[in-house]
Biopython code that builds the backbone (N, CA, C, O; Angstrom):
import numpy as np
from Bio.PDB.StructureBuilder import StructureBuilder

atoms = [
    (1, "UNK", "N", (-11.353, -43.131, 43.780)),
    (1, "UNK", "CA", (-11.948, -43.115, 42.458)),
    (1, "UNK", "C", (-13.248, -43.799, 42.579)),
    (1, "UNK", "O", (-13.325, -44.954, 42.997)),
    (2, "UNK", "N", (-14.282, -43.094, 42.216)),
    (2, "UNK", "CA", (-15.652, -43.680, 42.282)),
    (2, "UNK", "C", (-15.733, -45.045, 41.395)),
    (2, "UNK", "O", (-15.134, -45.249, 40.340)),
    (3, "UNK", "N", (-16.551, -45.861, 42.024)),
    (3, "UNK", "CA", (-16.594, -47.223, 41.318)),
    (3, "UNK", "C", (-18.032, -47.353, 40.588)),
    (3, "UNK", "O", (-19.075, -47.284, 41.238)),
    (4, "UNK", "N", (-18.013, -47.516, 39.403)),
    (4, "UNK", "CA", (-19.300, -47.731, 38.665)),
    (4, "UNK", "C", (-19.869, -49.041, 38.700)),
    (4, "UNK", "O", (-19.297, -49.942, 38.087)),
    (5, "UNK", "N", (-21.030, -49.292, 39.403)),
    (5, "UNK", "CA", (-21.624, -50.463, 39.501)),
    (5, "UNK", "C", (-20.895, -51.429, 40.559)),
    (5, "UNK", "O", (-20.455, -50.870, 41.564)),
    (6, "UNK", "N", (-20.742, -52.628, 40.459)),
    (6, "UNK", "CA", (-20.114, -53.519, 41.399)),
    (6, "UNK", "C", (-18.597, -53.856, 40.738)),
    (6, "UNK", "O", (-18.244, -53.456, 39.629)),
    (7, "UNK", "N", (-17.826, -54.626, 41.592)),
    (7, "UNK", "CA", (-16.542, -54.821, 41.090)),
    (7, "UNK", "C", (-16.340, -55.628, 39.884)),
    (7, "UNK", "O", (-15.300, -55.603, 39.226)),
    (8, "UNK", "N", (-17.404, -56.371, 39.607)),
    (8, "UNK", "CA", (-17.520, -57.241, 38.476)),
    (8, "UNK", "C", (-18.135, -56.550, 37.280)),
    (8, "UNK", "O", (-18.551, -57.190, 36.314)),
    (9, "UNK", "N", (-18.185, -55.209, 37.363)),
    (9, "UNK", "CA", (-18.908, -54.354, 36.139)),
    (9, "UNK", "C", (-18.041, -54.555, 35.040)),
    (9, "UNK", "O", (-16.823, -54.581, 35.212)),
    (10, "UNK", "N", (-18.630, -54.720, 33.769)),
    (10, "UNK", "CA", (-17.869, -54.739, 32.594)),
    (10, "UNK", "C", (-17.078, -53.558, 32.315)),
    (10, "UNK", "O", (-16.004, -53.611, 31.717)),
    (11, "UNK", "N", (-17.666, -52.374, 32.794)),
    (11, "UNK", "CA", (-17.028, -51.074, 32.596)),
    (11, "UNK", "C", (-15.692, -50.926, 33.499)),
    (11, "UNK", "O", (-14.751, -50.195, 33.192)),
    (12, "UNK", "N", (-15.754, -51.722, 34.645)),
    (12, "UNK", "CA", (-14.651, -51.819, 35.377)),
    (12, "UNK", "C", (-13.385, -52.461, 34.734)),
    (12, "UNK", "O", (-12.240, -52.025, 34.853)),
    (13, "UNK", "N", (-13.735, -53.471, 34.094)),
    (13, "UNK", "CA", (-12.826, -54.052, 33.256)),
    (13, "UNK", "C", (-12.223, -53.488, 31.919)),
    (13, "UNK", "O", (-11.133, -53.812, 31.449)),
    (14, "UNK", "N", (-13.161, -52.544, 31.358)),
    (14, "UNK", "CA", (-12.625, -51.842, 30.359)),
    (14, "UNK", "C", (-11.830, -50.609, 30.629)),
    (14, "UNK", "O", (-11.417, -49.901, 29.711)),
    (15, "UNK", "N", (-11.612, -50.349, 31.921)),
    (15, "UNK", "CA", (-10.933, -49.296, 32.352)),
    (15, "UNK", "C", (-10.152, -49.643, 33.697)),
    (15, "UNK", "O", (-10.327, -49.035, 34.753)),
    (16, "UNK", "N", (-9.264, -50.708, 33.515)),
    (16, "UNK", "CA", (-8.639, -51.294, 34.712)),
    (16, "UNK", "C", (-7.710, -50.343, 35.432)),
    (16, "UNK", "O", (-7.533, -50.508, 36.639)),
    (17, "UNK", "N", (-7.057, -49.286, 34.740)),
    (17, "UNK", "CA", (-6.292, -48.242, 35.405)),
    (17, "UNK", "C", (-7.048, -47.066, 35.930)),
    (17, "UNK", "O", (-6.477, -46.121, 36.474)),
    (18, "UNK", "N", (-8.406, -47.142, 35.750)),
    (18, "UNK", "CA", (-9.274, -46.112, 36.238)),
    (18, "UNK", "C", (-8.741, -44.746, 35.711)),
    (18, "UNK", "O", (-8.521, -43.869, 36.547)),
    (19, "UNK", "N", (-8.530, -44.511, 34.482)),
    (19, "UNK", "CA", (-8.068, -43.307, 34.069)),
    (19, "UNK", "C", (-9.295, -42.464, 33.230)),
    (19, "UNK", "O", (-9.130, -41.329, 32.783)),
    (20, "UNK", "N", (-10.451, -43.181, 33.118)),
    (20, "UNK", "CA", (-11.504, -42.477, 32.543)),
    (20, "UNK", "C", (-12.170, -41.592, 33.538)),
    (20, "UNK", "O", (-12.410, -41.961, 34.687)),
    (21, "UNK", "N", (-12.471, -40.375, 33.051)),
    (21, "UNK", "CA", (-13.151, -39.380, 34.003)),
    (21, "UNK", "C", (-14.591, -39.720, 34.161)),
    (21, "UNK", "O", (-15.275, -39.647, 33.140)),
    (22, "UNK", "N", (-15.174, -40.086, 35.295)),
    (22, "UNK", "CA", (-16.405, -40.226, 35.437)),
    (22, "UNK", "C", (-17.216, -39.505, 36.482)),
    (22, "UNK", "O", (-18.157, -39.998, 37.103)),
    (23, "UNK", "N", (-16.743, -38.282, 36.606)),
    (23, "UNK", "CA", (-17.255, -37.348, 37.588)),
    (23, "UNK", "C", (-18.699, -36.852, 37.135)),
    (23, "UNK", "O", (-19.465, -36.409, 37.991)),
    (24, "UNK", "N", (-19.028, -36.914, 35.974)),
    (24, "UNK", "CA", (-20.452, -36.499, 35.599)),
    (24, "UNK", "C", (-21.347, -37.683, 35.519)),
    (24, "UNK", "O", (-22.533, -37.460, 35.275)),
    (25, "UNK", "N", (-20.973, -38.847, 35.681)),
    (25, "UNK", "CA", (-21.952, -40.089, 35.755)),
    (25, "UNK", "C", (-22.844, -39.837, 36.931)),
    (25, "UNK", "O", (-22.405, -39.422, 38.004)),
    (26, "UNK", "N", (-24.018, -40.078, 36.723)),
    (26, "UNK", "CA", (-25.025, -40.007, 37.886)),
    (26, "UNK", "C", (-24.774, -41.164, 38.947)),
    (26, "UNK", "O", (-25.038, -40.993, 40.137)),
    (27, "UNK", "N", (-24.247, -42.354, 38.449)),
    (27, "UNK", "CA", (-24.088, -43.303, 39.442)),
    (27, "UNK", "C", (-22.915, -43.118, 40.337)),
    (27, "UNK", "O", (-22.786, -43.819, 41.341)),
    (28, "UNK", "N", (-21.996, -42.135, 39.987)),
    (28, "UNK", "CA", (-20.966, -41.784, 40.958)),
    (28, "UNK", "C", (-21.212, -40.729, 41.769)),
    (28, "UNK", "O", (-20.350, -40.450, 42.602)),
    (29, "UNK", "N", (-22.363, -39.977, 41.697)),
    (29, "UNK", "CA", (-22.556, -38.589, 42.478)),
    (29, "UNK", "C", (-22.536, -38.930, 43.938)),
    (29, "UNK", "O", (-22.038, -38.074, 44.668)),
    (30, "UNK", "N", (-22.965, -39.973, 44.468)),
    (30, "UNK", "CA", (-22.769, -40.304, 45.998)),
    (30, "UNK", "C", (-21.461, -40.505, 46.426)),
    (30, "UNK", "O", (-21.104, -40.017, 47.498)),
    (31, "UNK", "N", (-20.649, -41.197, 45.697)),
    (31, "UNK", "CA", (-19.122, -41.429, 46.110)),
    (31, "UNK", "C", (-18.495, -39.928, 46.037)),
    (31, "UNK", "O", (-17.719, -39.519, 46.901)),
    (32, "UNK", "N", (-18.877, -39.207, 45.005)),
    (32, "UNK", "CA", (-18.112, -37.890, 44.721)),
    (32, "UNK", "C", (-18.445, -36.922, 46.032)),
    (32, "UNK", "O", (-17.547, -36.314, 46.613)),
    (33, "UNK", "N", (-19.716, -36.858, 46.393)),
    (33, "UNK", "CA", (-20.111, -36.201, 47.544)),
    (33, "UNK", "C", (-19.469, -36.629, 48.771)),
    (33, "UNK", "O", (-19.163, -35.804, 49.632)),
    (34, "UNK", "N", (-19.240, -37.905, 48.907)),
    (34, "UNK", "CA", (-18.674, -38.412, 50.126)),
    (34, "UNK", "C", (-17.181, -38.068, 50.069)),
    (34, "UNK", "O", (-16.674, -37.598, 51.088)),
    (35, "UNK", "N", (-16.423, -38.258, 48.968)),
    (35, "UNK", "CA", (-14.995, -37.808, 49.013)),
    (35, "UNK", "C", (-14.858, -36.324, 49.052)),
    (35, "UNK", "O", (-13.857, -35.880, 49.615)),
    (36, "UNK", "N", (-15.613, -35.595, 48.601)),
    (36, "UNK", "CA", (-15.478, -34.154, 48.582)),
    (36, "UNK", "C", (-15.700, -33.657, 50.145)),
    (36, "UNK", "O", (-14.969, -32.833, 50.695)),
    (37, "UNK", "N", (-16.706, -34.226, 50.691)),
    (37, "UNK", "CA", (-16.890, -33.753, 52.225)),
    (37, "UNK", "C", (-15.826, -34.213, 53.072)),
    (37, "UNK", "O", (-15.488, -33.504, 54.020)),
    (38, "UNK", "N", (-15.212, -35.390, 52.837)),
    (38, "UNK", "CA", (-14.101, -35.979, 53.648)),
    (38, "UNK", "C", (-12.965, -35.019, 53.355)),
    (38, "UNK", "O", (-12.334, -34.599, 54.325)),
    (39, "UNK", "N", (-12.641, -34.635, 52.186)),
    (39, "UNK", "CA", (-11.467, -33.898, 51.982)),
    (39, "UNK", "C", (-11.508, -32.510, 52.543)),
    (39, "UNK", "O", (-10.525, -31.996, 53.077)),
    (40, "UNK", "N", (-12.860, -31.814, 52.388)),
    (40, "UNK", "CA", (-12.991, -30.498, 52.913)),
    (40, "UNK", "C", (-12.929, -30.551, 54.537)),
    (40, "UNK", "O", (-12.393, -29.709, 55.258)),
    (41, "UNK", "N", (-13.588, -31.717, 54.941)),
    (41, "UNK", "CA", (-13.532, -31.706, 56.589)),
    (41, "UNK", "C", (-12.141, -32.001, 56.897)),
    (41, "UNK", "O", (-11.781, -31.636, 58.016)),
    (42, "UNK", "N", (-11.287, -32.569, 56.175)),
    (42, "UNK", "CA", (-9.764, -32.922, 56.596)),
    (42, "UNK", "C", (-9.113, -31.535, 56.539)),
    (42, "UNK", "O", (-8.407, -31.209, 57.493)),
    (43, "UNK", "N", (-9.270, -30.734, 55.575)),
    (43, "UNK", "CA", (-8.708, -29.398, 55.502)),
    (43, "UNK", "C", (-9.133, -28.521, 56.636)),
    (43, "UNK", "O", (-8.297, -27.849, 57.239)),
    (44, "UNK", "N", (-10.293, -28.505, 56.921)),
    (44, "UNK", "CA", (-10.842, -27.747, 58.041)),
    (44, "UNK", "C", (-10.283, -28.230, 59.429)),
    (44, "UNK", "O", (-10.024, -27.362, 60.263)),
    (45, "UNK", "N", (-10.075, -29.582, 59.739)),
    (45, "UNK", "CA", (-9.399, -30.046, 60.876)),
    (45, "UNK", "C", (-7.984, -29.517, 60.997)),
    (45, "UNK", "O", (-7.485, -29.175, 62.069)),
    (46, "UNK", "N", (-7.290, -29.467, 59.663)),
    (46, "UNK", "CA", (-5.855, -29.032, 59.667)),
    (46, "UNK", "C", (-5.762, -27.691, 59.786)),
    (46, "UNK", "O", (-4.662, -27.227, 60.085)),
    (47, "UNK", "N", (-6.751, -26.911, 59.603)),
    (47, "UNK", "CA", (-6.607, -25.368, 59.536)),
    (47, "UNK", "C", (-6.260, -24.798, 58.192)),
    (47, "UNK", "O", (-5.918, -23.623, 58.065)),
    (48, "UNK", "N", (-6.353, -25.668, 57.154)),
    (48, "UNK", "CA", (-6.041, -25.347, 55.835)),
    (48, "UNK", "C", (-7.270, -24.800, 55.250)),
    (48, "UNK", "O", (-8.088, -25.611, 54.815)),
    (49, "UNK", "N", (-7.529, -23.506, 55.172)),
    (49, "UNK", "CA", (-8.806, -23.126, 54.634)),
    (49, "UNK", "C", (-8.544, -22.326, 53.388)),
    (49, "UNK", "O", (-9.524, -21.911, 52.768)),
    (50, "UNK", "N", (-7.387, -22.073, 52.972)),
    (50, "UNK", "CA", (-7.252, -21.277, 51.785)),
    (50, "UNK", "C", (-8.136, -21.622, 50.441)),
    (50, "UNK", "O", (-8.596, -20.750, 49.703)),
    (51, "UNK", "N", (-8.291, -22.964, 50.254)),
    (51, "UNK", "CA", (-8.922, -23.474, 48.957)),
    (51, "UNK", "C", (-10.402, -23.480, 49.275)),
    (51, "UNK", "O", (-11.122, -23.891, 48.365)),
    (52, "UNK", "N", (-11.012, -23.086, 50.443)),
    (52, "UNK", "CA", (-12.224, -23.461, 50.966)),
    (52, "UNK", "C", (-12.911, -21.944, 50.977)),
    (52, "UNK", "O", (-12.336, -20.867, 51.135)),
    (53, "UNK", "N", (-14.383, -22.218, 50.751)),
    (53, "UNK", "CA", (-15.350, -21.107, 51.137)),
    (53, "UNK", "C", (-16.353, -21.727, 51.841)),
    (53, "UNK", "O", (-17.256, -22.319, 51.250)),
    (54, "UNK", "N", (-16.294, -21.653, 53.089)),
    (54, "UNK", "CA", (-17.255, -22.135, 54.064)),
    (54, "UNK", "C", (-16.996, -23.719, 54.061)),
    (54, "UNK", "O", (-15.928, -24.244, 54.377)),
    (55, "UNK", "N", (-18.178, -24.402, 53.643)),
    (55, "UNK", "CA", (-18.072, -25.929, 53.605)),
    (55, "UNK", "C", (-18.118, -26.396, 52.039)),
    (55, "UNK", "O", (-18.698, -27.425, 51.692)),
    (56, "UNK", "N", (-17.423, -25.499, 51.110)),
    (56, "UNK", "CA", (-17.366, -25.849, 49.802)),
    (56, "UNK", "C", (-16.120, -25.271, 49.243)),
    (56, "UNK", "O", (-15.488, -24.432, 49.883)),
    (57, "UNK", "N", (-15.715, -25.715, 47.991)),
    (57, "UNK", "CA", (-14.565, -25.306, 47.368)),
    (57, "UNK", "C", (-14.651, -23.825, 47.054)),
    (57, "UNK", "O", (-15.743, -23.354, 46.739)),
    (58, "UNK", "N", (-13.572, -23.062, 47.118)),
    (58, "UNK", "CA", (-13.552, -21.743, 46.774)),
    (58, "UNK", "C", (-13.662, -21.689, 45.054)),
    (58, "UNK", "O", (-13.168, -22.547, 44.323)),
    (59, "UNK", "N", (-14.305, -20.669, 44.654)),
    (59, "UNK", "CA", (-14.508, -20.505, 43.283)),
    (59, "UNK", "C", (-13.410, -19.370, 42.715)),
    (59, "UNK", "O", (-13.462, -18.202, 43.102)),
    (60, "UNK", "N", (-12.697, -19.709, 42.029)),
    (60, "UNK", "CA", (-11.775, -18.773, 41.345)),
    (60, "UNK", "C", (-12.198, -18.368, 39.940)),
    (60, "UNK", "O", (-12.728, -19.139, 39.140)),
    (61, "UNK", "N", (-11.897, -17.006, 39.697)),
    (61, "UNK", "CA", (-12.338, -16.563, 38.237)),
    (61, "UNK", "C", (-11.468, -17.326, 37.200)),
    (61, "UNK", "O", (-10.379, -17.840, 37.451)),
    (62, "UNK", "N", (-12.100, -17.327, 36.003)),
    (62, "UNK", "CA", (-11.572, -18.096, 34.935)),
    (62, "UNK", "C", (-10.350, -17.213, 34.417)),
    (62, "UNK", "O", (-10.490, -15.992, 34.351)),
    (63, "UNK", "N", (-9.161, -17.820, 34.051)),
    (63, "UNK", "CA", (-8.061, -17.094, 33.566)),
    (63, "UNK", "C", (-8.037, -17.401, 31.992)),
    (63, "UNK", "O", (-8.481, -18.420, 31.461)),
    (64, "UNK", "N", (-7.486, -16.416, 31.415)),
    (64, "UNK", "CA", (-7.233, -16.688, 29.946)),
    (64, "UNK", "C", (-5.703, -16.427, 29.666)),
    (64, "UNK", "O", (-5.068, -15.548, 30.248)),
    (65, "UNK", "N", (-5.199, -17.234, 28.765)),
    (65, "UNK", "CA", (-3.750, -16.896, 28.450)),
    (65, "UNK", "C", (-3.621, -15.673, 27.675)),
    (65, "UNK", "O", (-4.567, -15.170, 27.069)),
    (66, "UNK", "N", (-2.387, -15.178, 27.701)),
    (66, "UNK", "CA", (-2.264, -13.814, 27.080)),
    (66, "UNK", "C", (-2.305, -14.088, 25.453)),
    (66, "UNK", "O", (-2.058, -15.169, 24.917)),
    (67, "UNK", "N", (-2.663, -12.898, 24.812)),
    (67, "UNK", "CA", (-2.765, -13.208, 23.325)),
    (67, "UNK", "C", (-1.513, -13.626, 22.693)),
    (67, "UNK", "O", (-0.491, -13.203, 23.233)),
    (68, "UNK", "N", (-1.378, -14.395, 21.624)),
    (68, "UNK", "CA", (-0.424, -14.949, 20.812)),
    (68, "UNK", "C", (0.576, -13.855, 20.391)),
    (68, "UNK", "O", (0.107, -12.833, 19.891)),
    (69, "UNK", "N", (1.757, -13.959, 20.526)),
    (69, "UNK", "CA", (2.875, -13.002, 19.941)),
    (69, "UNK", "C", (2.957, -11.754, 20.751)),
    (69, "UNK", "O", (3.398, -10.747, 20.196)),
    (70, "UNK", "N", (2.611, -11.703, 21.909)),
    (70, "UNK", "CA", (2.733, -10.609, 22.914)),
    (70, "UNK", "C", (3.746, -10.853, 23.980)),
    (70, "UNK", "O", (4.224, -11.984, 24.081)),
    (71, "UNK", "N", (4.081, -9.995, 24.704)),
    (71, "UNK", "CA", (5.117, -10.282, 25.852)),
    (71, "UNK", "C", (4.251, -10.238, 27.181)),
    (71, "UNK", "O", (4.826, -10.308, 28.267)),
    (72, "UNK", "N", (2.843, -10.119, 27.099)),
    (72, "UNK", "CA", (2.059, -10.258, 28.340)),
    (72, "UNK", "C", (2.359, -11.425, 29.142)),
    (72, "UNK", "O", (2.272, -12.528, 28.604)),
    (73, "UNK", "N", (2.699, -11.331, 30.358)),
    (73, "UNK", "CA", (2.965, -12.414, 31.362)),
    (73, "UNK", "C", (4.408, -12.583, 31.449)),
    (73, "UNK", "O", (4.792, -13.373, 32.312)),
    (74, "UNK", "N", (5.271, -12.013, 30.743)),
    (74, "UNK", "CA", (6.721, -12.098, 30.920)),
    (74, "UNK", "C", (7.117, -11.237, 32.190)),
    (74, "UNK", "O", (6.512, -10.215, 32.514)),
    (75, "UNK", "N", (8.075, -11.704, 32.795)),
    (75, "UNK", "CA", (8.682, -10.925, 33.809)),
    (75, "UNK", "C", (9.000, -9.487, 33.407)),
    (75, "UNK", "O", (8.609, -8.469, 33.979)),
    (76, "UNK", "N", (9.796, -9.582, 32.298)),
    (76, "UNK", "CA", (10.187, -8.085, 31.876)),
    (76, "UNK", "C", (9.701, -7.903, 30.480)),
    (76, "UNK", "O", (9.900, -8.696, 29.560)),
    (77, "UNK", "N", (9.042, -6.776, 30.413)),
    (77, "UNK", "CA", (8.467, -6.427, 28.909)),
    (77, "UNK", "C", (9.250, -5.402, 28.211)),
    (77, "UNK", "O", (9.491, -4.367, 28.833)),
    (78, "UNK", "N", (9.691, -5.537, 26.988)),
    (78, "UNK", "CA", (10.391, -4.384, 26.374)),
    (78, "UNK", "C", (9.766, -3.243, 26.294)),
    (78, "UNK", "O", (8.621, -3.316, 25.848)),
    (79, "UNK", "N", (10.219, -2.042, 26.631)),
    (79, "UNK", "CA", (9.491, -0.844, 26.342)),
    (79, "UNK", "C", (9.350, -0.542, 24.858)),
    (79, "UNK", "O", (10.161, -0.933, 24.018)),
    (80, "UNK", "N", (8.290, 0.165, 24.598)),
    (80, "UNK", "CA", (7.898, 0.433, 23.089)),
    (80, "UNK", "C", (9.284, 1.075, 22.424)),
    (80, "UNK", "O", (9.771, 0.626, 21.386)),
    (81, "UNK", "N", (9.766, 2.030, 23.063)),
    (81, "UNK", "CA", (10.880, 2.661, 22.456)),
    (81, "UNK", "C", (12.319, 1.901, 22.538)),
    (81, "UNK", "O", (13.343, 2.537, 22.288)),
    (82, "UNK", "N", (12.361, 0.785, 22.828)),
    (82, "UNK", "CA", (13.700, -0.005, 23.057)),
    (82, "UNK", "C", (14.754, 0.367, 22.168)),
    (82, "UNK", "O", (15.866, 0.759, 22.519)),
    (83, "UNK", "N", (14.277, 0.198, 20.806)),
    (83, "UNK", "CA", (15.350, 0.317, 19.770)),
    (83, "UNK", "C", (16.097, 1.739, 19.861)),
    (83, "UNK", "O", (17.291, 1.890, 19.604)),
    (84, "UNK", "N", (15.205, 2.775, 20.271)),
    (84, "UNK", "CA", (15.852, 4.096, 20.373)),
    (84, "UNK", "C", (16.836, 4.059, 21.454)),
    (84, "UNK", "O", (17.891, 4.672, 21.295)),
    (85, "UNK", "N", (16.590, 3.333, 22.665)),
    (85, "UNK", "CA", (17.342, 3.475, 23.883)),
    (85, "UNK", "C", (18.622, 2.627, 23.432)),
    (85, "UNK", "O", (19.698, 2.975, 23.919)),
    (86, "UNK", "N", (18.604, 1.664, 22.642)),
    (86, "UNK", "CA", (19.656, 0.880, 22.263)),
    (86, "UNK", "C", (20.548, 1.618, 21.280)),
    (86, "UNK", "O", (21.775, 1.570, 21.364)),
    (87, "UNK", "N", (19.856, 2.349, 20.282)),
    (87, "UNK", "CA", (20.648, 3.239, 19.355)),
    (87, "UNK", "C", (21.406, 4.233, 20.156)),
    (87, "UNK", "O", (22.523, 4.506, 19.715)),
    (88, "UNK", "N", (21.021, 4.834, 21.256)),
    (88, "UNK", "CA", (21.516, 5.804, 21.913)),
    (88, "UNK", "C", (23.021, 5.305, 22.581)),
    (88, "UNK", "O", (23.762, 6.136, 23.105)),
    (89, "UNK", "N", (23.350, 3.985, 22.508)),
    (89, "UNK", "CA", (24.574, 3.382, 23.148)),
    (89, "UNK", "C", (25.653, 3.642, 22.067)),
    (89, "UNK", "O", (26.821, 3.328, 22.298)),
    (90, "UNK", "N", (25.296, 4.199, 20.914)),
    (90, "UNK", "CA", (26.360, 4.454, 19.999)),
    (90, "UNK", "C", (27.055, 3.136, 19.357)),
    (90, "UNK", "O", (26.365, 2.267, 18.826)),
    (91, "UNK", "N", (28.408, 3.050, 19.437)),
    (91, "UNK", "CA", (28.943, 1.840, 18.856)),
    (91, "UNK", "C", (28.851, 0.508, 19.458)),
    (91, "UNK", "O", (29.263, -0.536, 18.954)),
    (92, "UNK", "N", (28.181, 0.673, 20.757)),
    (92, "UNK", "CA", (27.884, -0.529, 21.510)),
    (92, "UNK", "C", (26.305, -1.075, 21.179)),
    (92, "UNK", "O", (25.819, -2.041, 21.766)),
    (93, "UNK", "N", (25.613, -0.316, 20.171)),
    (93, "UNK", "CA", (24.218, -0.647, 20.018)),
    (93, "UNK", "C", (24.357, -1.973, 19.175)),
    (93, "UNK", "O", (25.291, -2.297, 18.441)),
    (94, "UNK", "N", (23.184, -2.667, 19.466)),
    (94, "UNK", "CA", (22.904, -4.000, 18.604)),
    (94, "UNK", "C", (21.425, -3.849, 18.275)),
    (94, "UNK", "O", (20.716, -3.030, 18.862)),
    (95, "UNK", "N", (21.026, -4.578, 17.419)),
    (95, "UNK", "CA", (19.628, -4.583, 17.049)),
    (95, "UNK", "C", (18.770, -5.280, 18.063)),
    (95, "UNK", "O", (19.145, -6.342, 18.559)),
    (96, "UNK", "N", (17.541, -4.675, 18.411)),
    (96, "UNK", "CA", (16.583, -5.495, 19.223)),
    (96, "UNK", "C", (15.827, -6.437, 18.629)),
    (96, "UNK", "O", (15.062, -7.126, 19.305)),
    (97, "UNK", "N", (15.940, -6.586, 17.307)),
    (97, "UNK", "CA", (15.140, -7.615, 16.492)),
    (97, "UNK", "C", (15.966, -9.049, 16.683)),
    (97, "UNK", "O", (17.189, -9.149, 16.578)),
    (98, "UNK", "N", (15.124, -10.049, 16.962)),
    (98, "UNK", "CA", (15.567, -11.391, 17.150)),
    (98, "UNK", "C", (15.957, -11.970, 15.882)),
    (98, "UNK", "O", (15.169, -11.973, 14.936)),
    (99, "UNK", "N", (17.132, -12.464, 15.797)),
    (99, "UNK", "CA", (17.567, -13.182, 14.557)),
    (99, "UNK", "C", (18.315, -14.541, 15.127)),
    (99, "UNK", "O", (19.107, -14.536, 16.069)),
    (100, "UNK", "N", (17.935, -15.636, 14.419)),
    (100, "UNK", "CA", (18.579, -16.788, 14.840)),
    (100, "UNK", "C", (20.059, -16.720, 14.781)),
    (100, "UNK", "O", (20.498, -16.285, 13.716)),
    (101, "UNK", "N", (20.944, -17.058, 15.703)),
    (101, "UNK", "CA", (22.311, -17.127, 15.773)),
    (101, "UNK", "C", (22.886, -18.281, 16.348)),
    (101, "UNK", "O", (22.547, -18.612, 17.484)),
    (102, "UNK", "N", (23.788, -18.995, 15.650)),
    (102, "UNK", "CA", (24.322, -20.227, 16.182)),
    (102, "UNK", "C", (25.064, -20.108, 17.483)),
    (102, "UNK", "O", (25.237, -21.048, 18.258)),
    (103, "UNK", "N", (25.515, -18.806, 17.672)),
    (103, "UNK", "CA", (26.298, -18.599, 19.019)),
    (103, "UNK", "C", (25.416, -18.859, 20.132)),
    (103, "UNK", "O", (25.913, -19.274, 21.179)),
    (104, "UNK", "N", (24.233, -18.679, 20.046)),
    (104, "UNK", "CA", (23.239, -18.737, 21.144)),
    (104, "UNK", "C", (22.449, -19.981, 21.044)),
    (104, "UNK", "O", (21.380, -19.954, 21.655)),
    (105, "UNK", "N", (22.742, -21.074, 20.403)),
    (105, "UNK", "CA", (21.990, -22.332, 20.172)),
    (105, "UNK", "C", (22.503, -23.311, 21.345)),
    (105, "UNK", "O", (23.241, -24.263, 21.091)),
    (106, "UNK", "N", (22.097, -23.032, 22.538)),
    (106, "UNK", "CA", (22.486, -23.686, 23.641)),
    (106, "UNK", "C", (22.006, -25.178, 23.661)),
    (106, "UNK", "O", (22.782, -26.121, 23.819)),
    (107, "UNK", "N", (20.773, -25.289, 23.500)),
    (107, "UNK", "CA", (20.190, -26.559, 23.300)),
    (107, "UNK", "C", (20.881, -27.551, 22.361)),
    (107, "UNK", "O", (21.228, -28.686, 22.688)),
    (108, "UNK", "N", (21.042, -26.990, 21.153)),
    (108, "UNK", "CA", (21.927, -27.704, 20.180)),
    (108, "UNK", "C", (23.317, -27.999, 20.610)),
    (108, "UNK", "O", (23.836, -29.076, 20.313)),
    (109, "UNK", "N", (23.872, -27.194, 21.219)),
    (109, "UNK", "CA", (25.361, -27.515, 21.739)),
    (109, "UNK", "C", (25.303, -28.578, 22.844)),
    (109, "UNK", "O", (26.235, -29.373, 22.964)),
    (110, "UNK", "N", (24.284, -28.615, 23.619)),
    (110, "UNK", "CA", (24.219, -29.651, 24.783)),
    (110, "UNK", "C", (23.885, -30.881, 24.013)),
    (110, "UNK", "O", (24.348, -31.952, 24.405)),
    (111, "UNK", "N", (23.124, -30.834, 22.954)),
    (111, "UNK", "CA", (22.845, -32.225, 22.321)),
    (111, "UNK", "C", (23.935, -32.876, 21.735)),
    (111, "UNK", "O", (24.151, -34.082, 21.850)),
    (112, "UNK", "N", (24.756, -31.931, 20.986)),
    (112, "UNK", "CA", (25.996, -32.308, 20.267)),
    (112, "UNK", "C", (26.991, -32.986, 21.257)),
    (112, "UNK", "O", (27.573, -34.027, 20.952)),
    (113, "UNK", "N", (27.165, -32.360, 22.451)),
    (113, "UNK", "CA", (28.071, -32.720, 23.477)),
    (113, "UNK", "C", (27.692, -34.046, 24.146)),
    (113, "UNK", "O", (28.536, -34.859, 24.523)),
    (114, "UNK", "N", (26.421, -34.203, 24.264)),
    (114, "UNK", "CA", (25.898, -35.339, 24.921)),
    (114, "UNK", "C", (25.925, -36.675, 24.044)),
    (114, "UNK", "O", (25.725, -37.773, 24.563)),
    (115, "UNK", "N", (26.175, -36.519, 22.735)),
    (115, "UNK", "CA", (26.256, -37.600, 21.830)),
    (115, "UNK", "C", (27.546, -38.422, 22.253)),
    (115, "UNK", "O", (28.604, -37.874, 22.565)),
    (116, "UNK", "N", (27.352, -39.768, 22.232)),
    (116, "UNK", "CA", (28.436, -40.783, 22.501)),
    (116, "UNK", "C", (29.507, -40.602, 21.525)),
    (116, "UNK", "O", (29.201, -40.510, 20.336)),
    (117, "UNK", "N", (30.798, -40.536, 21.911)),
    (117, "UNK", "CA", (31.884, -40.428, 21.052)),
    (117, "UNK", "C", (32.136, -41.768, 20.349)),
    (117, "UNK", "O", (31.975, -42.828, 20.954)),
    (118, "UNK", "N", (32.513, -41.721, 19.131)),
    (118, "UNK", "CA", (32.776, -42.739, 18.192)),
    (118, "UNK", "C", (34.132, -43.316, 18.664)),
    (118, "UNK", "O", (35.082, -42.573, 18.912)),
    (119, "UNK", "N", (34.199, -44.738, 18.788)),
    (119, "UNK", "CA", (35.369, -45.365, 19.156)),
    (119, "UNK", "C", (36.171, -45.538, 17.885)),
    (119, "UNK", "O", (35.634, -45.784, 16.805)),
    (120, "UNK", "N", (37.616, -45.385, 18.068)),
    (120, "UNK", "CA", (38.274, -45.565, 16.851)),
    (120, "UNK", "C", (39.213, -46.777, 17.362)),
    (120, "UNK", "O", (39.802, -46.687, 18.439)),
    (121, "UNK", "N", (39.319, -47.900, 16.543)),
    (121, "UNK", "CA", (39.923, -48.983, 16.713)),
    (121, "UNK", "C", (41.309, -49.145, 16.069)),
    (121, "UNK", "O", (41.937, -50.194, 16.212)),
]
sb = StructureBuilder()
sb.init_structure("model")
sb.init_model(0)
sb.init_chain("A")
sb.init_seg("    ")
for serial, (resi, resn, name, xyz) in enumerate(atoms, 1):
    if name == "N":
        sb.init_residue(resn, " ", resi, " ")
    sb.init_atom(name, np.array(xyz, "f"), 0.0, 1.0, " ", f" {name:<3s}", serial, name[0])
structure = sb.get_structure()
């Protein structure tokens, strides 16, 4: 963690756990470059070049989360005509619309089971 000023710096005492991000502070740029160079050099010595682009970090494109209320990113997406396929099952068909059903409330059941039992004297 880059040190701002000397070890007796008031800022050091205000952040004793060193959880404040100081990467953009000009006083830390020298230490940041030293740590970055040491890390990249170690990766190169170990043959681990996947996160590297020459002597710098590899740049990855910015990713965006899927739009809200879509099934983008799910392992299996429901086909658009899912209800038609379900209806073709005849008497075995069930609705593809989600409804809250206490039979499927696994988390609730686990919480109930994990509660301590009342002692009867």
